[in-house]
C-alpha positions, 0 to 999 in steps of 0.5 A, a space after each residue: 881558231 885551234 890552239 897548237 900545242 908544242 908537241 903538235 907543231 909541224 916543225 917540232 918532231 919528237 918533242 911530245 915528251 917535252 910538253 909533258 915535262 913542262 906540265 909536270 914541272 908546273 904541277 910540282 913545287 906550288 909550296 914556297 917552303 923551303 925557299 930556294 934559288 937557281 943560279 947559272 954559274 957558267 954556260 954549262 953549270 947550275 946551282 940550286 940552293 935551298 934554305 934548310 936551316 934547322 935540318 941536319 945532313 941526315 935529315 935531308 935526302 937527294 935522289 934523281 928519279 926518272 930525270 927528276 931531281 927530288 930533295 926531301 927533308 924530314 926533321 927527327 923528333 925534337 923530343 917531348 921534354 922540350 917546352 916552347 914559349 914561342 915556336 916560330 921556326 918551321 919544323 916540317 917536312 918538305 919535298 922539292 922536285 926539279 925536272 932535269 933536261 937530258 944530259 944534265 947531271 948532279 955533280 955534288 951537294 953540300 950544306 953550308 951555313 943553313 943552305 943546301 947547295 946542289 951543283 948540276 952540269 950540262 954535258 956539251 952536246 956533240 955537233 954532228 953533221 949527217 949527209 943523207 944520200 938520195 936514192 934514185 928510184 
């Protein structure tokens, strides 16, 4: 029996890129740091929340690259004069990426109580009906 991929199903035309996006999303984000939530706020809005305690706003960057939301965190030097008797708070850099569907835009981001909130909105798709004329031939 032949395995049928999403992009090769006979009733799904033009969805080859969707399969590549799913594979790409599966490869990214294997690391669980920092922990995050994805919340559906309404039918058209979403919120991604990352736990970024210890990161200043200047330590964080958010970009959209080729329909991929990329969040990076890199803490500055804590200083060589600090002596830790116990160090249990992670001070490492991270990169999280999320593949965005067509029509999903980043509306804003803010930090609050050690959490980074990124708000996304999906555009309402237009409902078009197209009538195709059949030529006599």
